[in-house]
LUMTOR-893091 format. One record per residue (C-alpha): x, y, z; residue number from 1. Coordinates in Angstrom, 2 decimals, decimal comma. Layout:
<nodes>
+---------+---------+---------+------+
!       x !       y !       z ! resi !
+---------+---------+---------+------+
!       X !       Y !       Z !  NUM !
...
+---------+---------+---------+------+
</nodes>
This chain:
<nodes>
+---------+---------+---------+------+
!       x !       y !       z ! resi !
+---------+---------+---------+------+
!   -8,92 !  144,93 !  204,55 !    1 !
!   -9,66 !  146,99 !  201,66 !    2 !
!  -11,93 !  144,26 !  199,95 !    3 !
!  -13,52 !  143,66 !  203,53 !    4 !
!  -14,23 !  147,29 !  203,98 !    5 !
!  -15,95 !  147,73 !  200,47 !    6 !
!  -18,11 !  144,38 !  201,11 !    7 !
!  -19,13 !  145,56 !  204,53 !    8 !
!  -19,87 !  149,13 !  203,53 !    9 !
!  -21,41 !  148,21 !  200,15 !   10 !
!  -23,19 !  145,26 !  201,85 !   11 !
!  -22,56 !  143,11 !  198,54 !   12 !
!  -19,38 !  141,46 !  197,44 !   13 !
!  -19,47 !  142,84 !  193,99 !   14 !
!  -17,17 !  145,92 !  194,02 !   15 !
!  -14,61 !  144,14 !  196,47 !   16 !
!  -14,58 !  140,97 !  193,74 !   17 !
!  -14,13 !  143,86 !  190,63 !   18 !
!  -11,03 !  145,47 !  192,75 !   19 !
!   -9,98 !  141,91 !  193,63 !   20 !
!   -9,38 !  140,92 !  190,14 !   21 !
!   -7,75 !  144,26 !  188,84 !   22 !
!   -5,35 !  144,52 !  191,65 !   23 !
!   -4,28 !  140,61 !  190,07 !   24 !
!   -4,28 !  142,10 !  186,80 !   25 !
!   -2,14 !  144,90 !  187,67 !   26 !
!    0,50 !  142,50 !  189,65 !   27 !
!    0,51 !  139,92 !  186,61 !   28 !
!    1,42 !  143,38 !  184,78 !   29 !
!    3,95 !  144,34 !  187,15 !   30 !
!    5,45 !  140,69 !  186,64 !   31 !
!    6,17 !  141,43 !  182,77 !   32 !
!    7,06 !  145,30 !  183,49 !   33 !
!    8,50 !  145,69 !  187,10 !   34 !
!    9,40 !  149,25 !  186,06 !   35 !
!    6,29 !  150,95 !  185,21 !   36 !
!    5,32 !  152,08 !  188,21 !   37 !
!    6,44 !  155,54 !  189,09 !   38 !
!    9,58 !  156,63 !  191,43 !   39 !
!    9,15 !  157,25 !  194,96 !   40 !
!   11,05 !  159,21 !  197,56 !   41 !
!   12,59 !  155,90 !  198,63 !   42 !
!   14,74 !  154,52 !  196,19 !   43 !
!   13,90 !  151,21 !  195,84 !   44 !
!   10,04 !  151,84 !  196,24 !   45 !
!    7,70 !  152,67 !  193,11 !   46 !
!    3,76 !  153,06 !  192,96 !   47 !
!    1,51 !  151,83 !  190,36 !   48 !
!   -1,42 !  153,89 !  189,97 !   49 !
!   -4,91 !  151,36 !  190,17 !   50 !
!   -7,81 !  153,29 !  189,57 !   51 !
!   -7,93 !  155,34 !  192,76 !   52 !
!   -5,48 !  153,57 !  194,98 !   53 !
!   -1,90 !  153,39 !  194,70 !   54 !
!    0,19 !  150,20 !  195,30 !   55 !
!    3,56 !  150,67 !  196,22 !   56 !
!    6,38 !  148,05 !  195,37 !   57 !
!    9,96 !  147,05 !  195,46 !   58 !
!   11,72 !  145,04 !  193,05 !   59 !
!   14,60 !  142,47 !  193,59 !   60 !
!   16,56 !  140,21 !  191,85 !   61 !
!   14,29 !  137,60 !  192,63 !   62 !
!   10,83 !  138,95 !  193,85 !   63 !
!    8,33 !  142,02 !  193,39 !   64 !
!    7,59 !  143,05 !  196,81 !   65 !
!    4,16 !  145,05 !  197,97 !   66 !
!    4,54 !  146,98 !  200,45 !   67 !
!    1,33 !  148,61 !  200,64 !   68 !
!   -1,78 !  149,22 !  199,09 !   69 !
!   -3,26 !  153,15 !  199,53 !   70 !
!   -6,55 !  154,52 !  198,82 !   71 !
!   -5,32 !  158,14 !  197,50 !   72 !
!   -8,39 !  159,25 !  198,75 !   73 !
!   -7,02 !  159,34 !  202,13 !   74 !
!   -4,84 !  162,20 !  203,82 !   75 !
!   -1,15 !  161,57 !  202,59 !   76 !
!    0,20 !  162,50 !  205,64 !   77 !
!   -0,91 !  158,75 !  207,33 !   78 !
!    1,18 !  156,70 !  204,52 !   79 !
!    3,49 !  154,91 !  205,87 !   80 !
!    5,37 !  152,44 !  203,49 !   81 !
!    6,90 !  149,63 !  205,36 !   82 !
+---------+---------+---------+------+
</nodes>
């Protein structure tokens, strides 16, 4: 949804493609160093800052689960980590 939002708002896919590449680079980094994100109030969930976004994720023995990608310019009251 974030990528679609910026494609429509900017009337171009250039920024969305840049964000997509950046998010994938950070996810690959998480595979190598899963503990680099900051701890959150939820014990198993960490947050990785990616530009103005926070990628909330959880590390299990078998995988990394991405719970949500949050635009940090939004009202934090609306944040829900699933």
